[in-house]
N, C-alpha and C positions, 0 to 999 in steps of 0.2 A: 560583243557580250559577256566577256570575262569581268570588263568594269561595271556592269548592270548586276549580274549576280555577285560580286563584291560588293556593290553597294547596296543592296536589297540583303544582304547578311550582317553589312553591318548596323543596318537600321534594324533589324531583327534584335539586332544583340543590343543597342541602345533601347527598342521599344522593352525588353525580357525585362532589362536591370531598370528601368526603370519603374516597373510594375512586381519588379521582386521584392520582397518584404526584407528588410533589414533588423538584424539583430544590435544591440546595443547596450552597454552599461546601464544599469538603474542610476537613480540620484542617491543609494546609499554608497557608493563604490568612489572610494576616495583615489586607490593607486591604478589598481587592474582587475581584470577578472581573468581568471586561469583557464587556460584552452587546453582541455584533455585529449587523450588520444581515444578513449574508451569515456563512456557515458559513467565513470564512477569518480569517486575523490581518490581513490589509492592508485589509479591511473597516471600516465607518464604523463607531464608537462608539457606539450608541444606549442606552445605562443600565449600571448597576452591579449587581452582588449582593453584598452584602455579609454577614459573618459574622452568623448569628441570622438570617438573610434566606431566604426559600425564594421559589421560582416555580412554576409550573404545568408540568408536563413534558405536552407536546404530540407532540412525537416524535424518536426515539435515533436517528443516524445516525452512521455511522464518526466518530469523534475528536469529535462535538460532541451536546448537545442542543439541540434545537427548543424553546424557552421561552417563555412567557405570562406576564409580570411581574403584580405586584400592581395596576398602573396600568394594566394591558390593553396594554403593549407588547410586539409580538414580537419576539424575536431569538436569536442562539444563544451557549451559551456551550460553553468549550473541557471537553470530559471530564478532562482531566489536571490541572482545580482544581477537578473538581464530583463531588459522586455524587447518587445518590437520596438520598430524606430519613429514608429507613429508617436511612442506613450503609452498605448495603451496594454496593459499587462495581462499577456492569453493567458485563457483557461486551458491549463496544459492537457494535452492528451485528449480532445475535443472534435477531434478527429478520428477517433477511436472509444471504443468501450471501454474503461477503464475501472477494473475493482481493485478495491485495495482494503488493508486491513491497520490498524496502531491499538496499540497498549499503549492508553494516555493514562500514567501513575497516577492511582489514585484520583481519580479527575471527581473534583468536587468533596474530597474528605478533608481538607486543611481551610480553617475557619477563613484565613486571611487569601483572597483570589487572586495570584501572581500568575497567571495564564499568561500569555503575550498571544492574545487573539488575532493580531495581524498577523503573526508568523504561521500559529496554526491554519489560518482561512490559507496563507502560501501554500501551503500543502494540502489540503481539504478539495480547493478549488481544481485540484489536477485528477479530482476523481470524481466516475461520474456515481459509484456507490462506496462508500467508507464502513465494513464494520469496526465499531469502537468495542475494547474490552476496556474494564474494571473503572466503570462508574462506581462510585463506593462514595453512600454518606448522604446527608441529606439536602446537601447542596449540589449534588448532581446535576439533573435535571436541570436547574437554572444556569449552569454552567456550560452545559451541552446548548441551550438555547442561546447563551451570550456569544459561542461560538457559531450557530447559526443565524444569526442575527448579524455578525462580521461580514458573512459571505452572502448575506443579503443586502446589506448596504452597499455590498461591491457592484450590487445588479443581477445578482445568480439568485435561482431561485431552488434553495436546497429547503428539501422538509426533514425530518429529524423521526425516530419511532426509537421506543426503550422497552425494554421487558422489564416485569415484577423481577424483584429479588431472589438469585437463586444461590445456594451456596451452603452453611453449617450452619445452624441455628445455635451452636454451642450446649444443645442439651446430652449430645452423646458423648461418653467420656471417650480423651485420647482424642478429639479432633478438632477438636476449639469453635470458636466461632467466626465465623466469615462470608459476608454475602455482599454482593456485587450488582450491577445490571447492567446488560447488553446493550447496545446502542448502534443504531444506523445512522446514517447521513447521505441523503441522495437528492440527486439534481434533479427536477421533476420536468426540466422542458426535454431533456434527454430519456429519462424510464419513469414507470411507473409501477405500483405493485398491483399484482394479479388479483388479489382481493382485498380491498382496502377494510371490509369488515374484520378479515383478520389478518393482520400486520402482517403477525409472527406468528411461531408455534416454538415451544419446546418440544425437542426430539426426544425427550421422555419424561417419565414421572417417578416419584413426585420433584417437585423442582426446589425443594430444602430438606438438607438430609437424606438423600441421595445414595444408594450402595455402589453405585458404579460410578458417579462421576461428583465432583465438589460442586461447579458451576455445570447446570446441565446448560448445553448450547442451543440457540433459541436459529431455526430456519425462518428465510423471507424468500419469498417467492417476487422475484422482480421480471419485468417486460421492457426492452428496448422499444419506445416511442417511434417505431417508423413502419414501413408498410411491409417489411421481412418479418417483422415481428419476432425477435430472436428472445425466448424465452429463458430463465435460469433461477438456480436454486442458491441461494448462499448460506450457507452455515457458518456459524462463528464460534468460536471455542477459545475456554483461557483454561488449560490443565492447571494443577496445583506444582508449586515449586517446594515446598519446604521438605527437608530431607526425612524428617521423619515419618511424611507420608508419601514417602517415593510408590511404595505400594499402589497408593488411590491412583497416580497417575499411570502407573501400567496397567488399571482397569479402565481409566478412560482413553487410553491407546488400544486396548481391546474392542472397548464397547464404539469407538469411531472407525475402525476396522471393519468390525462385522455389521455395523448399520450403513456404511456406505456400500458393502456388497450386496448386503439386503435390499437396499432402494434398486442397485442397480439389475438384480435378479429379479428382481416381482416385478412381473407383467401387469396386476395391478396399478402400478405407481409410474404416473404418466413421465413426468419431469423427471428426465436423465442428466440432464445440464446439471452438474452438482459442482460446489466449489467449497469445499471445507478450509475456512481461512481463520485464523487466527492467531494467539500466542501459544503456541506447545509446549514450550518450556522444554525444550527437545535436548535431553544430556545434559543437565545443568553438572558442572563439574564437581567433579567428586560422588555422583551418584549413578547408579545403574544403568547403563545405556541400553532402556525400553524401547526407545523412538526407532532406530534404527531394526530391532529385530521385530516389534511389533507393528509395524507403521512400514510397509515398503511398497515398492510400484510393483504390482500384479498386474493380471490382464485386466482387471476391472479400472484402476483409478492410478493416477501417476503423481509423486512424491516430488513436484514442479521446482521445488528451489533447491533442491540436491541434483538437479539435472548438469546446473552448469560444470558443475567437478569433473562429469563425463567427458569434457570437453577441455578437460585440463585447467580448466579456470580458479582462480584462488577463492575460496569463502569471500563474502562480503557480510558481517557481522550485525545484527538486527539489533543490538543495542548499543548504547551511546558510548562513544569515546573522548572524552573529553581532559585536562592536565589534570594531575590528582587522582586519576580513578585507580580503584584500589591495585588490580593488576590488567597490566594492556594487554597479556593474553586469553584473559578470561571472556569466553561466551562468542570468540572470534569464529571457530569450527567445532561442533556443527551450528547450523541458525538455531536460533530460538523458535522464529516465526515463518511458520508453512503455509502451502496450501497442498492441499491432495485435489486431483481435477479429476472427474470422471472421464473415461476413455470416450465416451459416447459423445465428449466433447471436442475429439480430436480433429474432427472437420474443420472449426472454428479455429484450431489452434494447431495448424499442419506441419510444426517444426518441432521434431524431438532428436537429439535433447535440445531443450532452450538454453541460450549463454544471455550472458548479462550484455555481451555486445550486440544482439541482436534487437535490443529495445525491447523485447516482450513483456519481460517480467525485471524488476528492479527493489531498490532499496534505497529510501531518499534519506541521504545521510547529512542531515541536516546539522547535526554537531559538530559537524567541519565546518559552516563557515564561522569567520572569523570571530563574528557578534557571541557566539556561546562557545571559542575557545577560548575568548578573554575570561568568562566567566570565570574559570580554572575551577571551581568547585564542581564536582557532578551533582549534588543536591541542589545546587540552582538551576541547574540547566534541566532537573526531574521537574523542578517546581513549577520552570515558566514552560515549558512543554514536556517532556518524558523520558522514562528511560529505556525508553524502546523507540527506534526509527520503526516509521510507516512501511509497509510491503505494497506490491502493486504486480498488475497484470493486464496486458492490454488486449484486446479481440478485434476485429473489424468488426465495425459499430452496425455494418449494412448484413452481417451474417444472417442467411437465411437459418430458419429454425426447422431443426430436423425430426423432433421428438413430439 
């Protein structure tokens, strides 16, 4: 009897192994890929995966694979440098609903297009919905379309939307002139617009020379394309950075704080699953600490990217870190980019506080890849990618809708 049981166990292991997916270094890897203890680049290195080697895939999270090496050690490898062993690069996070945000530095402003669209698409394809800030200039829509084309060339079906220009016209003394657009890229195989006839709304008017907001945020209502029909509102924001306009940033924080609470308190507002995500320019060095005094977790919303600190985890900066950057400690803590999440959505994110190690939220530290470290100058990385790192949160794609 023991012989039969042992044989069946061995057969089970062999079958399981034969069907388990394996992670291998991508063709770009020359030496090895670091295996890290946690899914962040600042985590300790616990091993290496060299060309010709593979590891068992345990779990796929946005921008990282959790793997088990042949020696039994468990860790994380960056998806930017690895792929599934069949040679097909996985669409990260597709087992989950992944919502992200990325400030792409002056996207469309420069005459010469130096954007690395394949590298950018490596990031965007990990998201079901990506909010983009800082589309600026007459070439911004064309460059957004170039990024979309790269995604679709890979076999994905992404659609884009972009807003009218919002900001300062230059006609108001003391405020200067600055206009930009917001944009979204979203996977139409996974999500759809609730109202295609009105794909987005500005949350206040006027959209130019507004007294409370420099760039007026836009909101977009999405719905997951499955039987449970989870729908949600994503508001993307980009507050002002300029030190002389720090009072405007304080006004923007107050407006968003009040707006979120009003949406959640108003019984006539049906959508209560609300994500306010983007570049908050939280507490720039040498400027007043408005974010922590005005934007704070209350009984109606959570400041999600502040929560890892409650578990004793160090912060992860949301601006790039490359050689020759002006100040290696600048913008490390607190974060620039944030997410405010309505507590009505807690049923879909039943973990508090969230941590980096949980794999529920993250920052894509693309700039730590050797390719970008070798660029040396921060300005070159900004022109090819951005000065910001994307942020993301994931929920269960099949969660039910409760509002």
